[in-house]
C-alpha positions as CSV (number, residue, x, y, z in Angstrom):
1,M,0.0,0.0,0.0
2,F,2.6,2.6,1.0
3,P,4.8,2.3,-2.1
4,I,1.6,2.7,-4.2
5,A,0.5,5.7,-2.1
6,A,4.0,7.3,-2.4
7,A,4.0,6.9,-6.2
8,E,0.5,8.2,-6.5
9,L,1.4,11.3,-4.4
10,K,4.4,12.0,-6.7
11,M,2.1,11.8,-9.7
12,L,-0.4,14.2,-8.1
13,V,2.3,16.7,-7.2
14,R,3.8,16.5,-10.7
15,N,0.5,17.5,-12.1
16,R,0.8,21.3,-12.1
17,L,-3.0,21.8,-12.1
18,V,-3.4,19.6,-9.0
19,A,-0.4,21.2,-7.2
20,V,-1.6,24.7,-7.9
21,C,-5.1,24.0,-6.8
22,A,-4.0,22.3,-3.7
23,I,-2.1,25.5,-2.7
24,L,-4.1,28.4,-4.1
25,I,-7.7,27.2,-3.4
26,P,-7.2,26.8,0.4
27,L,-5.1,30.0,0.7
28,G,-7.6,32.0,-1.5
29,L,-10.6,30.8,0.6
30,G,-8.6,31.5,3.8
31,L,-8.0,35.0,2.6
32,V,-11.8,35.5,2.1
33,F,-12.4,34.3,5.6
34,L,-9.8,36.6,7.1
35,V,-11.7,39.5,5.5
36,Q,-15.3,38.4,6.0
37,G,-15.3,35.9,8.8
38,S,-17.7,36.3,11.8
39,A,-18.1,34.3,15.0
40,D,-21.8,33.9,14.6
41,G,-21.6,32.4,11.1
42,A,-18.5,30.3,11.7
43,P,-20.2,27.0,12.3
44,T,-22.3,27.3,9.1
45,I,-19.3,28.4,7.0
46,A,-17.2,25.6,8.4
47,A,-19.8,23.0,7.6
48,L,-20.5,24.2,4.0
49,Q,-16.8,24.7,3.3
50,I,-15.8,21.2,4.5
51,M,-18.5,19.6,2.5
52,L,-17.7,21.5,-0.6
53,M,-13.9,21.0,-0.4
54,L,-14.1,17.3,0.4
55,A,-16.8,16.8,-2.3
56,M,-14.5,18.3,-4.9
57,G,-11.1,17.4,-3.5
58,V,-11.8,13.8,-2.4
59,Y,-15.0,12.5,-4.1
60,V,-14.5,14.0,-7.6
61,T,-10.7,13.7,-7.6
62,A,-10.7,10.1,-6.4
63,T,-13.4,9.1,-8.9
64,T,-11.4,10.7,-11.7
65,T,-8.1,9.2,-10.6
66,L,-9.5,5.7,-10.4
67,A,-11.1,6.0,-13.8
68,A,-7.8,7.4,-15.3
69,R,-5.7,4.6,-13.7
70,R,-8.1,2.0,-15.1
71,Q,-8.0,3.5,-18.6
72,T,-4.2,3.4,-18.7
73,L,-4.2,-0.2,-17.5
74,F,-2.3,0.8,-14.4
75,L,-4.9,-0.9,-12.2
76,K,-4.6,-4.1,-14.2
77,R,-0.7,-4.0,-13.8
78,L,-0.9,-3.4,-10.1
79,R,-3.4,-6.3,-9.7
80,S,-1.0,-8.7,-11.4
81,G,1.4,-8.4,-8.5
82,S,1.1,-9.7,-4.9
83,V,-0.6,-6.7,-3.4
84,S,-4.3,-7.2,-2.4
85,D,-7.1,-5.3,-4.1
86,G,-7.9,-3.4,-0.9
87,S,-4.3,-2.2,-0.6
88,I,-4.2,-1.1,-4.2
89,L,-7.3,1.0,-3.8
90,A,-6.2,2.4,-0.4
91,G,-2.8,3.3,-1.9
92,L,-4.4,5.2,-4.7
93,V,-6.9,7.0,-2.6
94,A,-4.8,7.8,0.5
95,P,-2.8,10.7,-1.0
96,I,-6.0,12.3,-2.2
97,A,-7.5,12.1,1.2
98,I,-4.4,13.5,2.8
99,I,-4.3,16.5,0.5
100,G,-8.0,17.1,1.1
101,L,-7.4,17.0,4.9
102,V,-4.5,19.5,4.7
103,Q,-6.6,21.8,2.5
104,V,-9.5,21.7,5.0
105,L,-7.2,22.3,8.0
106,I,-5.7,25.4,6.3
107,V,-9.1,26.9,5.6
108,L,-10.5,26.1,9.1
109,T,-7.4,27.7,10.7
110,A,-8.0,30.9,8.7
111,L,-11.7,30.8,9.7
112,S,-10.8,30.4,13.3
113,V,-8.5,33.4,13.2
114,S,-10.8,35.6,11.2
115,A,-13.9,34.8,13.3
116,G,-12.1,35.0,16.6
117,A,-13.9,31.9,17.7
118,P,-12.1,28.6,17.2
119,P,-14.0,25.3,17.3
120,V,-15.2,24.4,20.8
121,N,-14.5,20.7,20.3
122,V,-11.5,20.2,18.1
123,A,-11.3,16.4,18.6
124,L,-14.9,16.0,17.5
125,L,-14.4,18.3,14.5
126,L,-11.5,16.1,13.4
127,V,-13.6,13.0,13.8
128,A,-16.3,14.6,11.7
129,I,-13.9,15.6,9.0
130,L,-12.4,12.0,8.8
131,A,-15.8,10.5,8.8
132,T,-16.9,12.8,6.0
133,E,-13.7,11.8,4.0
134,A,-14.5,8.1,4.6
135,M,-18.0,8.7,3.2
136,F,-16.7,10.5,0.1
137,V,-14.1,7.8,-0.5
138,G,-16.9,5.2,-0.4
139,F,-18.9,7.2,-2.8
140,A,-15.8,7.6,-5.1
141,L,-15.2,3.8,-5.2
142,A,-18.8,3.2,-6.1
143,T,-19.0,5.9,-8.7
144,A,-15.7,4.8,-10.3
145,G,-17.4,1.5,-11.0
146,V,-19.8,3.1,-13.4
147,T,-17.3,5.7,-14.8
148,N,-15.9,4.9,-18.2
149,S,-13.1,7.6,-18.4
150,P,-11.8,10.6,-16.5
151,E,-13.9,12.8,-18.7
152,H,-17.0,10.7,-17.9
153,A,-16.3,11.3,-14.1
154,Q,-17.5,15.0,-14.6
155,V,-20.9,13.5,-15.3
156,T,-21.1,10.5,-13.0
157,T,-20.1,12.5,-9.9
158,L,-22.7,15.2,-10.4
159,P,-25.8,13.6,-8.8
160,L,-24.2,12.7,-5.5
161,F,-22.2,16.0,-5.5
162,F,-25.3,18.1,-5.7
163,V,-27.3,15.8,-3.4
164,V,-24.7,16.2,-0.6
165,L,-24.2,19.9,-1.0
166,G,-28.0,20.4,-1.3
167,V,-28.6,18.5,2.0
168,A,-25.8,20.6,3.7
169,L,-27.3,23.8,2.4
170,W,-30.8,22.7,3.4
171,I,-29.7,22.1,7.0
172,T,-27.7,25.3,7.4
173,L,-30.6,27.3,6.1
174,T,-33.5,25.6,7.9
175,G,-31.9,24.1,11.0
176,T,-32.6,20.7,12.4
177,E,-35.8,21.2,14.3
178,D,-38.1,20.0,11.4
179,L,-37.6,16.7,9.7
180,A,-34.7,15.9,12.0
181,W,-34.4,12.2,11.2
182,L,-34.7,12.8,7.4
183,K,-32.0,15.5,7.5
184,R,-29.8,13.2,9.6
185,V,-29.9,10.1,7.4
186,L,-29.6,11.8,4.0
187,P,-26.0,11.7,2.5
188,G,-24.0,14.4,4.2
189,G,-26.8,15.4,6.6
190,G,-25.3,13.8,9.7
191,A,-21.8,15.0,8.8
192,T,-23.0,18.6,8.4
193,Q,-24.8,18.6,11.8
194,L,-21.8,17.0,13.4
195,I,-19.4,19.7,12.1
196,M,-21.7,22.5,13.2
197,T,-22.1,20.9,16.7
198,S,-18.3,20.4,17.1
199,W,-17.7,24.0,16.2
200,A,-20.4,25.7,18.2
201,G,-20.5,23.3,21.1
202,G,-23.7,22.2,22.8
203,D,-25.4,18.9,23.6
204,L,-23.1,16.0,22.7
205,S,-25.6,13.2,23.6
206,G,-26.6,12.8,19.9
207,V,-23.1,12.7,18.5
208,L,-23.3,8.9,17.8
209,L,-26.6,9.3,16.0
210,L,-24.9,11.9,13.7
211,L,-21.8,9.9,13.2
212,L,-23.4,6.5,12.4
213,P,-25.3,7.7,9.2
214,T,-22.1,9.1,7.8
215,L,-20.1,5.9,8.4
216,A,-23.1,3.9,7.1
217,W,-23.0,5.8,3.8
218,A,-19.2,5.0,3.6
219,V,-20.0,1.3,4.1
220,V,-22.8,1.5,1.4
221,G,-20.3,3.0,-1.0
222,V,-17.7,0.2,-0.4
223,L,-20.4,-2.5,-0.8
224,A,-21.6,-0.9,-4.0
225,A,-18.0,-0.8,-5.2
226,R,-17.5,-4.5,-4.5
227,A,-20.4,-5.2,-6.8
228,M,-19.7,-2.7,-9.6
229,F,-16.0,-1.8,-9.6
230,K,-14.1,-2.9,-12.7
231,W,-10.3,-3.3,-13.0
232,E,-10.1,-3.3,-16.7
233,P,-11.2,-0.4,-19.1
234,R,-14.9,-0.2,-19.4
235,A,-16.5,-0.1,-22.9
């Protein structure tokens, strides 16, 4: 797994577009927060920004990467060795997840400084971020199974991308009082509420009920990938 992850990280860094985006996007968003951040809106901004950045940086990027590696027969060559299927996929996805985590931490640090109100529960926020990454990795593995090419990934990732962001926006605009269970179990709903709770503080008795749906969606993605993922180029 680790040699594959190291090689994949080098490939990502050598891609100038990926390297520039990995630096400029977080710094640019961080600059916006330094100018416009406020303590009252920090939990909402944090939730929306995390969901957006991980949806783009982890879900879309991982789906595109897996489709590209399949198309060039790289997946097939890796599978001909002694490394297990799980280790191959983990090695390819791990650098993307790490870059996504670094981006999010940079932006959230800028938000904390600008708002003058850092997250109340940093440990819970980190758990929420990692759980959200796991969910998007599961989605990426599943979506890659029905994606013919890197270009096709721009289409196949759109439904879940908009669903997750739509749910996050719905929750931040309307709160969690009405339709609480529905908002919690929809993709990204539990994660959004967990991020806002960890930043603003409050009652932690329902943390497990927010965390479980997010992890459940990650498992659903992995199970779907086991049924649909292809190692050779799709027609």
